[in-house]
C-alpha positions, 0 to 999 in steps of 0.5 A, a space after each residue: 276125591 282126586 278123580 273127581 277134582 281131575 274131572 272138574 278141572 277137565 270140565 273147566 278147560 273145556 268150558 263145559 261146566 262151572 263147578 263148585 266145591 262143597 266141603 265134605 266135612 259138613 256132609 255136603 258134596 261136590 256139585 257141577 252146574 252147567 254154564 253157558 255164554 251170552 255175548 262172549 260172557 260165561 254165565 256161572 250159577 252161584 248161590 246167594 247169601 240167603 241160601 243155606 249152603 256155602 259154595 266157593 267158586 274154583 275160577 274167577 275172572 277180574 274182567 268178566 264175572 257173570 253171575 246168575 243168582 236168586 238176587 238181581 245181580 246177573 252179568 257184567 265186569 267185575 266193576 259193574 257187579 260191584 256197583 250193582 251190589 251196592 245198589 241192591 245191598 246199600 252200605 257194604 265192606 270191601 270184604 263182603 264185596 269180595 266174599 259175595 262176588 267171589 273176587 280176591 280181596 286185592 281185586 275187590 279193594 282195587 275196584 273200590 278204590 277206583 270207584 271212590 276216586 271217580 266219585 261214585 261211591 264213599 265210605 259212609 261208616 263202619 261195620 258192626 263190631 265182630 271181635 276184629 278190625 272194623 270194616 269201612 262200609 261203602 255206598 253211593 255218594 249223593 253227587 254221584 248222579 240221579 236218573 230219570 224215569 218216564 212212563 207214557 201211560 194210557 191215561 196219564 203220563 208219569 215222571 220221576 227223578 231217583 237216586 241210584 238206589 231207586 228211591 224216588 226224590 221228585 215226581 210229577 204227572 200230566 195228561 199227554 195227547 199222543 195220538 199225533 206223530 208230530 205232537 210226541 216230542 214237544 210234549 215229552 220234551 216239555 215234560 222232561 225239561 219241567 222235571 230237570 228244572 225241579 233239579 237245577 239246584 242240585 249238585 248230582 246231575 241227571 245221568 240217564 232216562 228210562 222210558 216206558 211206552 204202550 207199544 212193541 219196542 224193537 232191539 233190531 235192526 233199529 234199537 228203540 224202534 216202536 210200533 204196535 202202539 194201538 192206544 197212541 198211534 203217534 208212537 208208531 213206526 219211529 225210532 223213538 230212542 234215537 229221537 229222544 237222545 237227540 232231543 234231550 242230550 241224555 242216554 236213553 233206554 226204552 221198553 214196553 210199558 207192560 215189560 217194565 211194570 213187570 220189572 217194577 213189581 219184581 224189584 219193588 212190589 208184590 212179586 219180590 222174590 218170585 222168579 216166574 211171574 205173569 203181570 196182567 196189565 188192564 187199562 185202555 189196552 191189555 198186555 202181559 209181562 212174562 218173567 221166566 227165571 228172573 228174566 223177561 220173556 220177549 219173544 222172537 220180535 220183542 212182541 211176547 205178551 201182547 195179551 190184548 190180541 188173544 182170542 178167548 172164544 172161537 166164535 171170535 175167530 171170524 170177527 174183525 176188531 179193527 185196530 184193537 185185538 179181540 181181548 181188548 175189545 172185550 175186556 179193556 177199561 174202554 169196553 167196560 165204560 162203553 158197555 156200562 153207558 146208558 143210551 142218551 145219557 152223558 159219557 161216564 168214567 170208569 170210576 163212575 161205573 164202579 160207583 154204580 156197581 157198588 150201588 147195585 146198578 144192573 148195567 154196571 154189574 153186568 159189564 164188570 161181570 163180563 169183563 171179569 169172565 174174560 180176564 179170568 179166562 185169559 189168566 187161566 190160559 196164561 197159568 196153563 202155559 207159563 206155570 208162574 209163581 204169581 199172577 199180578 193184576 195191574 194197570 189202570 184197573 188196580 186204581 179204580 175204586 174198590 178194585 179188590 172187591 169188584 175185580 180181584 176177588 170175583 176173578 180169583 174165584 173164577 180161576 181157582 176152580 181151574 188152577 187151584 192155588 198153584 199161582 196165587 193172584 195178587 193186586 198190583 202193589 205199585 198200582 199204576 206206578 208199576 211202569 214208572 218204577 220199572 223205567 226208573 230200574 231200567 235207567 239205573 241199569 244204564 247209568 251203572 253200565 255207563 259208570 262201569 264202562 272204562 274212562 
């Protein structure tokens, strides 16, 4: 035993391992879990409360404790982690905070006191009787602040105000015309101002804004720089985050809409409890969100998941698709409508195509069948490469009439003969709201980062 403990201490000093001691009496053993660093912070692998075993961390740091758990709590200062834990768990006691985050009781109490004095949290009740002293439960004050989320959807823009727990309080939607560069900021500014006007009578101020955009969002060299927005070219080649912060005088976080839709389903939809997820967005454009180990995979320049550019048939290697990718030209909702349009008749909607297909109209049935075949091939290839726990079919397609019957079930039958049941296919639970939920989650993360920063 002494030899093993000596090895553990040596490993800690060399910063090579984060070690956990599991009591021998219960038949468990000592486990060493590799650690690594991100932005000079050490990542510790810590079991969650729901896991059966109990581990005690040998070392904690009041300033920088970083956790990688099956919960959403991942990294940051102890103050940031406490805010995140309250966000995830709701009302919670000081003792439980200390236990869950492996902090000493005095450290946890000191941070809780500071957050209470600064107006972020308040005592909202007492813990259930357990034979001992009742503990005070802490949660966010209503006046602590709210966040704003905005999804610049390809069919309609959605905006919402939510509290720090992610509960939507107010929301609205409207169509925006985002094809021309000069029209972008006035339209977004008006939508945000209308949302803020709904909130003027409330004590809690809007702390931050999260925005989902249908394009590639870069983090370097200019954070929040957008390009490759095929559907809305007016969003292209501009530092949109900086423009919005200057216009609205709010801290802004901005990300690709499909990435945020993936996080929305992960946090609040059908992909909860899954750490490896493929989210396939099908609308006017097509994209994939790739969640690996609970983290978004963004790729070298942030363009991972641009599934609309996939070539799904070798004959298409020699074709040009203009500003659209191969798959988008074959299987987007725009293509579905175009393929279903009878010559010489007025334009129809995607909803009308679905109604025609349910009535047995051959042109509509054929267009949907072709679309499903392309989407099935795409999902099969993604599953073969990513090996996810679940594949979520989302975007505007998920809100079309009889989406389960017309799209979900036929695609499921096509992919199962190639993938089996290794990655179940699910229709988005949040449907077209997934990116809005993700934008709100990103906005909450920014707000908590601000709250966790030294005054």
